[in-house]
SERO-4910 file (N, C-alpha, C, O; in steps of 0.05 Angstrom, whole numbers):
BEGIN
 pado doro    nc1    nc2    nc3   cac1   cac2   cac3    cc1    cc2    cc3    oc1    oc2    oc3
  Unk    A   -240    -96   -401   -235    -76   -378   -207    -78   -368   -202    -64   -348
  Unk    A   -187    -94   -379   -161    -97   -371   -147    -72   -370   -128    -70   -355
  Unk    A   -155    -51   -386   -141    -25   -386   -139    -10   -361   -119      4   -356
  Unk    A   -162    -13   -342   -162     -1   -316   -142    -11   -297   -127      5   -285
  Unk    A   -140    -38   -293   -120    -45   -278    -88    -38   -288    -69    -34   -274
  Unk    A    -89    -39   -315    -62    -30   -328    -56      0   -319    -34      6   -313
  Unk    A    -77     17   -319    -73     44   -311    -63     45   -283    -46     61   -278
  Unk    A    -74     29   -264    -68     27   -238    -38     16   -233    -24     25   -214
  Unk    A    -29     -3   -252     -3    -13   -251     20     10   -259     41     12   -247
  Unk    A     10     25   -279     29     49   -286     30     68   -265     53     76   -259
  Unk    A     12     76   -253     10     96   -230     25     86   -204     38    101   -191
  Unk    A     22     59   -199     36     49   -178     66     44   -182     81     46   -163
  Unk    A     73     37   -208     99     38   -216    114     62   -214    135     63   -202
  Unk    A    102     84   -227    112    110   -221    116    119   -193    137    131   -186
  Unk    A     95    114   -175     97    119   -148    122    106   -134    137    119   -119
  Unk    A    124     81   -141    147     61   -129    172     74   -138    189     77   -121
  Unk    A    176     81   -162    202     91   -172    209    117   -158    232    122   -151
  Unk    A    187    134   -155    192    158   -140    201    156   -112    219    171   -103
  Unk    A    191    137    -98    197    132    -71    223    119    -67    237    126    -47
  Unk    A    232    101    -85    256     90    -83    280    108    -91    303    105    -82
  Unk    A    274    125   -106    293    147   -112    297    163    -88    320    170    -82
  Unk    A    276    171    -74    279    187    -50    295    172    -30    313    183    -17
  Unk    A    289    144    -27    307    128    -10    335    130    -14    351    132      4
  Unk    A    341    127    -43    369    128    -50    381    154    -43    404    154    -36
  Unk    A    367    177    -45    376    202    -40    380    209     -9    400    221      0
  Unk    A    360    200      7    356    207     34    360    185     54    365    191     77
  Unk    A    358    160     45    363    136     61    344    136     83    353    131    106
  Unk    A    319    141     81    297    139    100    285    110     95    276    105     73
  Unk    A    285     92    115    274     65    109    245     64    104    236     45     90
  Unk    A    228     84    114    202     86    111    196     89     80    177     77     70
  Unk    A    211    105     65    209    108     37    216     82     21    202     76      1
  Unk    A    234     67     29    239     42     18    217     22     21    212      7      2
  Unk    A    204     20     45    183      2     51    158      9     33    145     -9     21
  Unk    A    153     35     31    129     48     15    136     43    -13    117     38    -28
  Unk    A    162     45    -23    168     39    -51    160     10    -57    145      5    -75
  Unk    A    171     -9    -40    166    -36    -44    137    -42    -43    129    -59    -58
  Unk    A    120    -31    -26     92    -33    -25     79    -26    -52     63    -41    -63
  Unk    A     87     -3    -61     74      5    -88     83    -12   -109     69    -14   -129
  Unk    A    108    -26   -108    115    -43   -130     98    -67   -127     92    -79   -148
  Unk    A     88    -78   -103     70    -98   -103     41    -92   -114     27   -108   -126
  Unk    A     34    -66   -108      8    -56   -121     11    -61   -152     -5    -74   -165
  Unk    A     33    -48   -164     39    -50   -193     38    -79   -202     24    -86   -221
  Unk    A     53    -98   -189     52   -126   -195     23   -137   -194     17   -152   -213
  Unk    A      7   -132   -176    -20   -141   -173    -38   -133   -194    -54   -147   -205
  Unk    A    -32   -107   -200    -50    -93   -222    -41   -105   -249    -59   -111   -265
  Unk    A    -18   -109   -256     -8   -118   -280    -19   -146   -285    -28   -153   -306
  Unk    A    -17   -163   -263    -26   -191   -263    -55   -191   -272    -62   -205   -291
  Unk    A    -71   -174   -259   -101   -171   -263   -106   -163   -292   -124   -174   -305
  Unk    A    -90   -143   -303    -93   -133   -330    -88   -154   -350   -103   -157   -370
  Unk    A    -65   -170   -345    -60   -190   -361    -81   -215   -365    -86   -226   -386
  Unk    A    -90   -219   -341   -110   -240   -337   -132   -234   -350   -143   -252   -363
  Unk    A   -145   -208   -348   -167   -198   -360   -167   -197   -391   -187   -203   -404
  Unk    A   -143   -189   -400   -141   -188   -429   -131   -211   -443   -139   -215   -466
  Unk    A   -114   -227   -431   -102   -251   -446   -112   -276   -436   -108   -296   -450
  Unk    A   -126   -277   -412   -136   -303   -401   -121   -310   -378    -96   -308   -378
  Unk    A   -135   -320   -357   -123   -327   -331   -109   -354   -334   -118   -372   -348
  Unk    A    -85   -356   -319    -75   -381   -315    -69   -384   -285    -72   -363   -271
  Unk    A    -62   -405   -273    -58   -408   -241    -33   -390   -235    -36   -375   -216
  Unk    A    -10   -389   -250     11   -367   -242      1   -340   -240      4   -328   -219
  Unk    A    -13   -329   -261    -22   -302   -260    -43   -296   -237    -44   -275   -225
  Unk    A    -60   -318   -232    -78   -311   -210    -62   -312   -183    -66   -295   -166
  Unk    A    -46   -330   -179    -31   -330   -154    -13   -306   -151     -9   -296   -129
  Unk    A     -4   -295   -172     13   -270   -170     -7   -249   -162     -1   -234   -144
  Unk    A    -31   -245   -175    -47   -223   -171    -57   -226   -139    -60   -206   -125
  Unk    A    -61   -250   -131    -74   -252   -104    -50   -249    -83    -56   -236    -62
  Unk    A    -27   -258    -86     -7   -252    -67      1   -225    -64      6   -217    -41
  Unk    A      4   -209    -87     12   -181    -84    -12   -164    -80     -9   -142    -70
  Unk    A    -35   -172    -88    -58   -152    -86    -76   -159    -61    -96   -144    -56
  Unk    A    -70   -180    -45    -91   -187    -24    -75   -200      0    -87   -208     20
  Unk    A    -49   -202     -3    -36   -216     23    -14   -198     34    -15   -190     57
  Unk    A     10   -190     15     32   -177     22     32   -148     23     46   -135     39
  Unk    A     16   -137      5     18   -109     -2     13    -92     24     29    -74     29
  Unk    A    -10    -95     40    -14    -78     60      3    -81     84     10    -60     96
  Unk    A     10   -104     92     33   -107    111     58    -91    106     70    -78    123
  Unk    A     66    -92     78     90    -78     73     88    -47     73    106    -32     79
  Unk    A     63    -38     66     53     -9     69     54     -3     99     66     18    106
  Unk    A     44    -18    116     44    -15    144     73    -12    157     78      2    177
  Unk    A     91    -26    145    117    -27    154    130      0    152    146      8    169
  Unk    A    123     15    128    133     43    126    122     62    147    137     80    155
  Unk    A     97     58    156     83     72    177     99     66    201    105     85    216
  Unk    A    107     40    209    121     35    234    147     48    233    154     59    254
  Unk    A    162     47    214    189     60    208    187     90    216    203    102    229
  Unk    A    164    101    206    163    130    209    157    139    239    165    161    247
  Unk    A    143    122    255    137    129    280    149    113    303    144    117    327
  Unk    A    165     95    296    178     79    317    208     85    316    217     96    296
  Unk    A    224     77    336    254     80    335    264     60    314    253     38    311
  Unk    A    285     69    301    295     51    277    299     21    288    293      3    272
  Unk    A    307     14    311    313    -11    317    288    -27    320    289    -52    317
  Unk    A    265    -15    326    242    -30    329    231    -33    300    220    -54    293
  Unk    A    235    -10    280    227    -15    256    238    -39    240    225    -51    223
  Unk    A    266    -44    248    280    -63    237    268    -90    245    264   -108    229
  Unk    A    263    -92    271    251   -116    282    222   -121    269    214   -144    265
  Unk    A    209   -101    264    182   -104    250    188   -114    220    174   -130    209
  Unk    A    210   -102    209    217   -109    179    221   -141    179    212   -156    162
  Unk    A    235   -149    199    242   -178    196    214   -195    201    212   -216    190
  Unk    A    195   -186    217    170   -197    221    154   -195    193    140   -214    185
  Unk    A    156   -173    181    141   -172    154    153   -190    133    138   -202    118
  Unk    A    179   -191    131    194   -209    114    184   -238    120    176   -252    101
  Unk    A    183   -247    146    174   -272    153    145   -279    144    139   -301    134
  Unk    A    127   -261    148     98   -267    142     97   -266    112     82   -281    100
  Unk    A    112   -248     99    110   -247     70    118   -273     57    104   -283     39
  Unk    A    139   -285     67    151   -310     56    131   -333     64    127   -353     49
  Unk    A    117   -330     89     97   -351     95     74   -349     78     62   -369     70
  Unk    A     66   -323     71     43   -320     52     47   -330     24     29   -342     12
  Unk    A     71   -324     14     79   -332    -13     76   -361    -15     65   -371    -35
  Unk    A     88   -376      8     88   -406      7     61   -418      9     55   -438     -3
  Unk    A     45   -403     25     15   -411     25      0   -408     -2    -14   -426    -12
  Unk    A      5   -384    -15    -11   -378    -39     -1   -398    -63    -18   -408    -78
  Unk    A     24   -403    -64     34   -419    -88     33   -447    -81     41   -463    -98
  Unk    A     26   -457    -57     23   -485    -51     -6   -495    -50    -11   -519    -50
  Unk    A    -25   -474    -47    -54   -479    -44    -65   -489    -69    -58   -479    -90
  Unk    A    -82   -509    -69    -97   -518    -92   -118   -499   -101   -133   -491    -83
  Unk    A   -121   -491   -125   -142   -475   -134   -169   -491   -136   -170   -514   -146
  Unk    A   -190   -478   -126   -216   -493   -123   -232   -496   -148   -249   -514   -150
  Unk    A   -228   -480   -169   -244   -483   -193   -226   -475   -218   -204   -464   -213
  Unk    A   -233   -481   -243   -219   -476   -265   -220   -444   -271   -240   -432   -264
  Unk    A   -199   -432   -283   -198   -405   -289   -208   -401   -315   -208   -377   -323
  Unk    A   -216   -419   -330   -223   -416   -359   -248   -398   -364   -251   -386   -385
  Unk    A   -265   -397   -342   -291   -381   -344   -290   -355   -337   -311   -343   -334
  Unk    A   -267   -341   -333   -265   -316   -322   -251   -298   -341   -235   -280   -333
  Unk    A   -257   -302   -367   -246   -285   -388   -256   -257   -387   -280   -253   -389
  Unk    A   -240   -236   -385   -249   -207   -382   -257   -200   -359   -270   -179   -358
  Unk    A   -253   -214   -335   -262   -211   -309   -239   -219   -291   -220   -232   -299
  Unk    A   -243   -210   -265   -222   -219   -242   -240   -239   -227   -263   -233   -220
  Unk    A   -227   -264   -224   -239   -284   -209   -242   -276   -180   -224   -262   -169
  Unk    A   -263   -285   -168   -266   -279   -141   -249   -295   -124   -248   -319   -131
  Unk    A   -236   -287   -104   -221   -303    -84   -236   -325    -73   -227   -348    -70
  Unk    A   -259   -320    -66   -276   -339    -53   -284   -362    -70   -289   -384    -60
  Unk    A   -285   -359    -96   -288   -382   -114   -262   -398   -123   -263   -421   -134
  Unk    A   -240   -386   -119   -215   -398   -130   -194   -405   -108   -180   -425   -110
  Unk    A   -192   -388    -91   -169   -395    -68   -180   -406    -46   -203   -400    -38
  Unk    A   -161   -426    -34   -170   -441     -9   -177   -424     11   -168   -401     14
  Unk    A   -196   -434     27   -207   -417     53   -183   -409     71   -182   -386     80
  Unk    A   -166   -425     76   -143   -420     95   -126   -397     85   -118   -380    102
  Unk    A   -120   -395     61   -104   -374     49   -123   -348     49   -113   -326     53
  Unk    A   -148   -351     43   -165   -325     46   -165   -315     73   -164   -291     77
  Unk    A   -166   -330     91   -167   -324    119   -140   -309    127   -140   -290    142
  Unk    A   -118   -321    117    -94   -307    121    -91   -281    110    -80   -264    123
  Unk    A   -101   -277     83   -102   -250     74   -120   -230     87   -115   -206     87
  Unk    A   -141   -240     99   -156   -223    118   -140   -213    141   -139   -189    147
  Unk    A   -126   -231    153   -112   -222    178    -92   -202    169    -90   -181    182
  Unk    A    -76   -206    149    -52   -189    141    -67   -165    134    -62   -145    148
  Unk    A    -85   -162    118    -96   -138    107   -110   -121    130   -107    -97    132
  Unk    A   -124   -133    146   -136   -118    169   -118   -105    186   -121    -82    193
  Unk    A    -96   -121    195    -77   -112    214    -61    -89    201    -58    -68    213
  Unk    A    -52    -94    178    -36    -70    162    -55    -46    159    -47    -24    167
  Unk    A    -81    -48    149    -98    -28    142   -100    -11    171    -96     14    170
  Unk    A   -104    -24    192   -110     -9    217    -83     10    226    -84     33    234
  Unk    A    -59     -5    222    -35     10    225    -31     35    210    -23     56    220
  Unk    A    -37     31    180    -32     54    163    -52     74    169    -45     98    169
  Unk    A    -77     68    173    -98     89    176    -94    105    201    -97    129    202
  Unk    A    -88     88    222    -86     99    249    -62    119    251    -63    141    263
  Unk    A    -43    109    239    -16    128    237    -21    153    224    -16    175    234
  Unk    A    -31    151    200    -39    175    183    -58    193    198    -55    217    198
  Unk    A    -79    181    211    -99    199    226    -86    212    249    -88    236    252
  Unk    A    -71    197    267    -58    209    291    -38    231    281    -37    253    293
  Unk    A    -21    226    260     -5    247    251    -19    271    240    -10    294    244
  Unk    A    -41    267    227    -56    290    215    -65    308    237    -62    333    236
  Unk    A    -77    294    260    -88    312    281    -67    326    295    -73    348    304
  Unk    A    -43    316    298    -19    330    313     -8    353    297     -2    374    307
  Unk    A     -8    347    270      3    369    252    -15    392    251     -5    414    252
  Unk    A    -42    388    250    -60    410    248    -59    427    274    -69    450    274
  Unk    A    -50    418    293    -46    436    319    -21    449    318    -17    464    337
  Unk    A     -4    448    300     21    463    299     19    487    279      7    482    258
  Unk    A     28    510    284     28    534    271     42    532    243     62    518    239
  Unk    A     31    546    225     44    547    199     32    532    176     21    510    179
  Unk    A     35    543    152     20    533    131     36    505    121     23    487    111
  Unk    A     61    504    126     74    481    120     66    456    135     65    434    122
  Unk    A     59    457    159     49    436    174     22    428    167     15    404    166
  Unk    A      7    448    161    -19    441    151    -19    425    125    -35    406    122
  Unk    A      0    431    106      5    418     82     13    386     89      5    367     76
  Unk    A     29    384    109     37    358    117     12    342    125      9    319    118
  Unk    A     -6    356    142    -29    344    154    -52    336    130    -66    316    130
  Unk    A    -52    353    112    -68    345     88    -57    323     73    -73    307     62
  Unk    A    -30    321     70    -20    298     58    -24    271     73    -27    250     59
  Unk    A    -24    270     99    -28    250    114    -59    243    111    -65    219    110
  Unk    A    -77    262    111   -104    255    108   -109    241     80   -125    221     78
  Unk    A    -96    251     57    -99    238     32    -86    211     32    -97    195     18
  Unk    A    -66    204     46    -56    178     45    -76    158     61    -82    136     50
  Unk    A    -86    165     85   -109    151     96   -131    147     77   -140    124     74
  Unk    A   -140    169     65   -163    165     47   -155    147     25   -173    131     18
  Unk    A   -133    146     13   -125    128    -10   -125    101     -2   -134     83    -16
  Unk    A   -115     97     24   -114     69     34   -140     59     38   -144     35     34
  Unk    A   -161     73     47   -186     64     52   -201     56     23   -216     37     21
  Unk    A   -195     71      4   -206     70    -22   -195     42    -35   -209     27    -48
  Unk    A   -168     38    -31   -154     14    -41   -166     -9    -26   -175    -28    -39
  Unk    A   -168     -8     -2   -182    -30     16   -210    -38      6   -216    -61      1
  Unk    A   -225    -18      2   -253    -24     -9   -253    -34    -36   -270    -50    -43
  Unk    A   -235    -28    -52   -233    -39    -81   -225    -67    -76   -239    -85    -86
  Unk    A   -203    -72    -61   -198   -101    -56   -220   -118    -44   -222   -142    -50
  Unk    A   -236   -108    -29   -256   -124    -19   -278   -133    -41   -292   -154    -39
  Unk    A   -280   -113    -62   -299   -119    -83   -284   -142   -100   -297   -160   -109
  Unk    A   -258   -140   -103   -245   -158   -117   -249   -189   -104   -253   -208   -119
  Unk    A   -248   -190    -80   -253   -215    -68   -281   -231    -75   -284   -255    -74
  Unk    A   -298   -211    -83   -325   -221    -93   -331   -222   -124   -353   -224   -135
  Unk    A   -304   -218   -138   -304   -220   -166   -316   -195   -180   -325   -197   -203
  Unk    A   -317   -171   -166   -323   -146   -178   -298   -134   -190   -286   -116   -179
  Unk    A   -292   -143   -214   -266   -132   -224   -264   -104   -232   -243    -91   -229
  Unk    A   -288    -93   -244   -284    -67   -251   -284    -45   -228   -271    -24   -230
  Unk    A   -298    -52   -208   -298    -36   -183   -270    -37   -171   -258    -16   -165
  Unk    A   -259    -62   -168   -231    -63   -161   -213    -45   -174   -200    -28   -161
  Unk    A   -210    -48   -203   -194    -33   -217   -195     -3   -215   -175     11   -216
  Unk    A   -220      7   -213   -226     37   -211   -218     43   -182   -206     64   -177
  Unk    A   -223     26   -163   -216     34   -135   -186     33   -133   -176     51   -119
  Unk    A   -171     15   -144   -143     12   -141   -130     36   -153   -113     49   -141
  Unk    A   -137     44   -179   -125     65   -192   -132     92   -178   -115    111   -177
  Unk    A   -157     93   -168   -163    118   -154   -149    121   -127   -140    142   -118
  Unk    A   -149     97   -113   -135     98    -86   -104    104    -86    -93    119    -70
  Unk    A    -92     91   -105    -65     93   -108    -56    123   -116    -36    133   -107
  Unk    A    -73    135   -134    -68    160   -142    -74    182   -119    -61    202   -118
  Unk    A    -92    176   -103    -98    195    -81    -74    192    -60    -65    211    -48
  Unk    A    -64    167    -56    -41    162    -40    -17    176    -50     -1    188    -35
  Unk    A    -15    174    -76     11    189    -88     10    220    -83     29    233    -74
  Unk    A    -14    230    -88    -18    258    -83    -13    265    -52     -3    287    -46
  Unk    A    -20    248    -34    -13    253     -7     15    251     -1     25    270     12
  Unk    A     32    229     -9     60    230     -5     75    253    -20     93    264     -8
  Unk    A     67    262    -45     77    285    -54     75    309    -36     94    324    -31
  Unk    A     50    312    -26     44    335    -11     64    334     15     76    354     22
  Unk    A     65    308     31     82    310     52    113    313     46    129    321     64
  Unk    A    122    306     21    149    309     14    157    338     16    180    343     25
  Unk    A    140    357      9    149    383      9    158    392     40    177    407     44
  Unk    A    143    383     59    150    390     86    145    421     92    138    436     74
  Unk    A    149    428    116    147    456    122    169    473    114    192    465    119
  Unk    A    165    497    101    188    513     93    204    520    114    195    520    137
  Unk    A    230    526    109    250    536    128    240    559    143    247    563    166
  Unk    A    223    576    131    215    601    144    191    596    165    181    615    178
  Unk    A    183    572    167    163    564    187    174    571    215    198    571    221
  Unk    A    152    579    234    164    582    263    172    557    274    161    535    270
  Unk    A    194    561    289    205    537    301    202    533    329    213    514    341
  Unk    A    186    554    342    182    552    369    168    528    377    174    519    399
  Unk    A    153    517    363    136    490    371    149    465    360    137    444    361
  Unk    A    175    468    348    187    446    334    190    422    353    196    425    377
  Unk    A    186    397    343    191    375    356    219    369    362    236    382    349
  Unk    A    230    351    381    255    342    386    264    330    362    248    319    346
  Unk    A    291    331    356    303    317    332    294    289    326    292    280    303
  Unk    A    289    275    349    282    246    344    253    240    339    246    217    335
  Unk    A    235    261    340    207    260    339    202    248    311    217    254    292
  Unk    A    180    232    308    175    222    281    164    244    262    168    243    237
  Unk    A    150    263    275    142    285    257    163    300    245    161    310    223
  Unk    A    185    303    259    211    318    248    220    301    226    228    311    205
  Unk    A    221    273    229    231    257    209    216    257    184    227    254    162
  Unk    A    187    260    187    169    263    165    176    290    150    177    290    125
  Unk    A    180    313    165    182    335    151    209    335    136    210    347    115
  Unk    A    229    324    146    254    322    133    255    303    111    269    307     91
  Unk    A    239    282    113    238    263     92    217    265     72    216    248     54
***
């Protein structure tokens, strides 16, 4: 079943490259944050694929756990914060995310594994069987906080955009809804991974990332220039930044 996380890795990598190219062209920091987040999804998925197909070792499992259960959602949430907060506050949040990511990496790579990985050929080990309780608790805190920020930001933006006239703003609202849905699917898949349900994790990750990718592509189009501007937000409004980016 290693082909399923490999598919998720390819989708995530393509998504990451697309976002980073947008950042290079437009210099929007939320695009960089989301691009890095998608790169962590790709790294986690590739680690899972290699572990399932070639056999697990401590380095592969720690990589899978760090990028798939600890730092990915906080970095995704950083993109949301950059989108809706003033840039200086986004920079402050970025320093916080870097700090907690370094702390998470230190915890994951220094924690003792609780069992041998030899018995998990063709499957994804459950975090509850392998990883130390303190690290599992850390991953929950990181993931829950980031999940709330991403979904709340997407839902709030969706509701605001639906109230604005024009097909373009509805398209942006639909994109936001897809981002929120994809995040929920990825989070549910990760929850199954914690209990050793590797197949469900792989399907959920590939599906969720694909749905998020569709949402980002839809928001990228923005409202056309011919949309009515009577209800336009001020230049500094986050929705204006989203439409432009």
